[in-house]
N, C-alpha and C positions, 0 to 999 in steps of 0.2 A: 715722697708722694704716696699717699694711701691708696689702696686698691679700691676702685669704685664698686659700689654695691648696687645690685639690682633694686629698683623701687619695690616696695612691698606690694603684694597682690593677694587678695582674699579669695583663694581658690585652692582646693586640695586635689591634686591629680590622682588618678587611680594607680595602684601599684601594678607595675608591668610584670607579667608572669609568662611571657612568650619565649621564643628561642633567643639565645644570646646574640649579641652583635657579631661575635666571631662566627657563629653558626650561620647567621644570615649572610655574612660576607662570603662564606664558603659556598652556600647555595647560589648566591648571585654570580660568583665566578664560574660555577659549573653550568648554570642554566640560563643566564641572561646575556644579552648582546654585549660583547666585550668593548663596544664603542662607547658605552655610557661611562661617565667618569664620576669621581667622588671629590668632595672638598676635604681638606685637612690631612695632615700627615697621619693622624689617627682618626679615621672617619667616625662621626657620631651617628647614632641611630635615633631618630625622632619617633616617638610613639604616641604623643598627645599634644594637643594645642588648644588654647583658649585666648581669645582676644589677640593681643600683640605678642603673646608668649607661647613657647613650645617647651616640651620636656623630653629628655632622652630616656633610654631604657633604665638608667640608674636613678632617675628622679631629679636630675639637675635641670634647672630652669634657664632658659635663654630668652633674650629679647630678639625676636625675629625681624631684624632690620633689613632683610632682603624680601620679606613677605612671600616666601615660596616662589622666588624670582618674579616679583611684581605681580603676583596673582591673588594673594589674599588681600582684598581691598577693604572689607569692613570688619575684619578680625576673624581669627580661627574659630570655627564652630559657633558662629554667632547664633544665639538662641532663635531669633526670628527666621533666619535663613534655614537653619536645621529643621525647625518646625514646619516650614513650608514644604521642604523636600520630603520629610517624613510623611506628612499628611497626603501628599500626592502619591507617594510610594504605596500607601495602603489602599488606594482607590484604583489606579491604573498606572502601571510602570512604563508602558510603552504604547505609543500609537504613532503612525506616520502621517504625513501630510496628504495621503490619499483619502483620509477621513477628516471630518471637522473635529476640532477640539478647542475648548475655550482658552486654554492656557497660552497657546502660541498666538492666538488672535489678540487677546488682551495685553499680552506682553509686548507684542509688536507695536501696538498703539502707544503703550507707555514709553517704549524705547524711542519711537519716532518723535514723541513730544519733546524729547531732549535735544533734537537735532535742529539746526538752523536752516533757513531757506526752504528749498523743496526736497530736502533729503527725508523721505518718509516711507520708502519701500524696503522691507527687511528680508534678508535671506539668512537663515540660521544654519550654521555648520558646527564643527566640533573643535576646531583649533585655529590659531592664527595663521598657520601655514595654509590650511584649507581656505580660509577667508581671503588671503592674498592671492592664492591661485585662482579663485573664482573672480576676484576683482580684475586680475590680469586678463582672463578670458572675456569678461564683460566689456572691458575697454576695447579690445580688439574687435569683438563682434559689433559693437555699437558704431565705432568709427570706420570700420573697414580697413584700418591701417594695421601695421604689424609691429613696428619698432616701439620700444618703450625705453624711457630713461629713468634710471634709479641713481642713487648716490654712492660714491665710494664710502667705505666705513659703515655701510648699512647692513642691517639684518632683517630679513623678511620671512625666514623659515628655512626648513631643511628638506622639503620634498623636491622633486625634479624641477618643477617650474620656479619655485621661490628660491631655490639654491642659485638660480641664475640671477635673480634680483639681488641676493645677498652679495656683499663685496668685502669679505674677509677671507683670506686664503685659508685660515685655520678651519673654516666652516664649509669649504668647498672641496668636494671629492674630484679626483682627476678622471671624470667621466663627462660625456657630452652634455652640455647645458649652456645657458646664456644666449640661446638663439634669439636674435632680434633685440637683445638687451644692451644698452649703452650706459656707462657709469660716468656721471659728472663729478667734478671736484666737490668735496665736502665743504660746506660753509662752516668751517671750524675757526672761531675767533681766537682760539689759543694757539693752535699749530698751523693754521692757514696763512695765506698771504696777507689777508686784511684783518686787522685786529679790532678790539672793542673801542679803540680810540678813533676809528675811522667811521664817521657817520654814514658813509655811502657803502659800507661793507656788504650789506645785503644786496644792493643793486649790482655791485661788482661781482660777487659770487654767482648771482643769477645769470650774468652775462655768459658764463661758461655753458650753461644749459642752452642758451640761444645759439652759441657757436657749435655746440655738439649737434644740434638739430641741423644746422646748415652744412656742416662738414662730415658728419657721421651717418646721416640718414638721407632719405629721399626729399626731406623737407616737410613731409607729412608723417606724423607719428600717432600712435594709439593713445599714449598717455605718459604721465610722469607719476612716480610713487615715491613717497618719503615718509619716514617716521617723523612725527611732529617734534620730537626730541629723540636723537639717536640713542637707543638703549644699550644693546650689546657693545656698541662702539664706544661706550664710556660717557653717556649722558651729555652729548654734544648739543648745546642750545644754539640754534641759528640766530644770526643777527637780525634785528628788526628790518622788516621789509623784504626779507629774502623770499619767502613763499609768495608774497604778493607779486613780485616781479617775475618769479619763475612761472607762476600760473598764467600770467599774461603771455609769455613766450610760448608756453605749451598750447594754450587755446588758439593762439594765432596760427599754430602749425596743425590744427585740427584735432589735437589730443584732449583727453580728459585728465583731470587731476585727482589723484588717489591719496588720501591721508591714512597712514597706518597708525591707528590709535591703540594698538595692542597693549602698550605699556603706559601711554600718557593719558588715556581716557578715564572717564568716570570721576572727575574732580581731583585727580591726583596733583595736577599742577597748581591747584589752589585758587588762582584768579579766575579760571574758567573751567567749565565741565569737560571741554575737549581741548587737547593740546593745540590743534590748528587754530583755535580761536585766539590764542596768544599772538598769532601772526596776522590777525585781522583778515582771514580769508575764509571762503566757503568752498570746499572741494566738491567734486561731482560724485565721488564714491568714497565711503569711509569703511575701513575694516577695524574690527575690534575683537578682543579675546581676553585671556587672563583674568583681570579684575572684574570682567562682566558677570562672572558666575561665582566669584569668591572661591575658586578651586574646582568647580565641576567642569566637565568637558563641554564648554559652550563657547561659541564664537559667532560673529555676525558680519554681514556686509549690508550696509545701508546706502541706498542710492536714490536717484530721482525716478519718477515713473517712466520717463522717456528712455533712460538707459536700461531700466529693469525690463522694459518691453522686449528687448532683444533676446532675453533668455527664453521667452515664450515661443520663439521661432523653432525650437527643438524641444525634445523631452529633457527635462532636467530634474533630478531627484537626489535627495540625500536621506539615507535610511534613518539616521539618528538626529539629523538637524531639526531642531524644534521639538525634541522629545518633551512630553508633558512635565517630567520631573525637573529637567534642567531649566525649562521656561518658568516653572514655579520658583526655582531658586534664583534665576535671573531677576524676576520681578521683585522678589524679596530683597535682593541686593539694592535695587533702586530705591525701595522704600526706606531701607536703613540709612542710605546715604542722605536722603532728604530729612528724615526724622532726627538723626543724630548730628546733622550739619557737618558731615565729614569733609566736604569741600572746604568749608570755612576753617575747619581744624587743620587741614593740610596747609592752608595758607599761613595760619598763625604759627603752627609748630615748625613748618618748613623754614620760615624766616628766623625763628629762634635758633634752629640748628645751623642755618647758613651763617648767621652772625657769629656763632661759636666757632664754626670752621674757619671763618675769616681771621679770627684771633689766633687759631692754631697755625695758619699760614704765616703769620707774623713771627711766631715762635720757632717754627720748624722749617728750615730751608729746603727740605726734601719735598715739601708741598709746593708743586708748581702752579696748580690752578684749582680753584673751588668754583663750582658752577651748578646750575640746575634751577628748577622751579618747584615750589611746593614741596611735597614729600617725594621728590625724585632728584637726588643730589649726587654729584660726583666729586671725588677728590683725586686729582691726578698727581702721582708721585714721580719726581724726576731726580736723577743723580746730580744734575747741574741745571740751574734755572736759565743760564745763558744758552746752553746747547739743547736743553729739553730732552736729554737722553732718558729714555724710559727707565724707571726704577722697578723693574719687574719682580726681582727677588725680594726687594724691600716691601713691595705691596703685598706679596704673598705672606711675608712674615707679620705684617700688621694684621692681616685677616686672621692668622693663626693666634696671635696674642690676644686679639679681641675675643675670639671664641673661648679662650681660656678664662676670660673675665665675664663670660656670659652674654656676649654680643655676636650675633651672626650677621656677617656682611657679605657682599658680593664683589666680584671683580669684573672689569670690562676693559675695552680697548684692544687693539690688535696685539699688543704686547702684554696684556694683563697688568697694565700699570695704573689703572684707575679703580679706586674703591667705589662700589655702587651701593647707594643707600636708598631703599624704597620699602619702608615698613607698612604694615596695615595702617589705614588712615585714622585709626582710633587711638593712636598713642597719645600720651599726655606730657605735660611739661617735665615731670620727673624723668620720664623716658628720654626726652630730648636732651636733658642735661647729662644723663648717664652716657648717651652716645658720645657726646663731646668729650666727657671725662675719660672714657675708655680709649678713644682715639688719641687723646693727648698723651696718655700713659704709653700706648702702643708705639707712637711715633718717637717718644722720648727713649724707648728701649732699643731702638735700632742701633 
């Protein structure tokens, strides 16, 4: 088997002349939080990016198939996005919401136009954790109830409040959290009780939420939150009808429904602009981050006027939320998605890769499951297809082997057994074929 070659790319990166990777590693060890982690046995140092590619300090090019952890939506350093940010930086770098500024108003209008139903009031913050924290507070303030339901295997952030919503022991510190949070069974068609061959799987998984409300709460709840496709959990796609049935149970108990679109939003699923639309539902609150700004610290909560009114009952303020520069960048991202038809590209290229991964599953027994939508795909590796024992070490080795061939991938799942693929939405057919070829070779080398 010949070594796959990166598709040609007409771009000449700048020669890097900064500190070496070893020196940066030394400084990082001495002065940065020891809790942050690195990928790869020999960590790489990325110093430049353009479109779907990044370069390390030695000039080696990689296809960024993790997209900065599902954050680079329209491509690294997209000229239109960079120009918008640079232009605003030259005029006014910062202004808060205590003054009028056109960027936050026009951007909010543009973002609201992408939302269904009565979702049209925007709150801008700086990260997905902040957005989910605000959504949690709004749900409680609006309903007057306290208990919230999240899902096992979920990830909603790492601050004090969202750590409670998160349901992975690896991401939860042994400190007080999770007050009023209850976790329902994950609607996982691969590892769960009800599989893809069960047409009522969605309804059956949703019944656990109803029972949790009945047995674990007072019967009245503040709300329910779920990622439209679980991201850190390994790209778990819920069975059809799941959210529709859950939303009915939640609203009957006085709660609101929150969709976490931090990873699934902005056309990545291909068929729809928002992940929750693939389930045929309209939530009451939507949170978003990551791809919203193509790498800048921008996030948002979008809700209805009725729910939004609760925040006006007290003073609420975010110093950097809605900063003129990030709003300019966010609006430019929406313009690029529309002009370059990146949602359509996600659908087309995602299906091409998914078809290729399906063939790899036929050839490699270690592949237990292939799943996802659009350019958000997961490949779960198992030691045995019958027992579904997670192949954690093998997954790590595939990621290492792929990196050596110029492909950057991610890992997910509680045991790190699932390869995560979520590149910038501007990839092309040659990139898609390269991904499948590299994975084929990496799996064959185990």
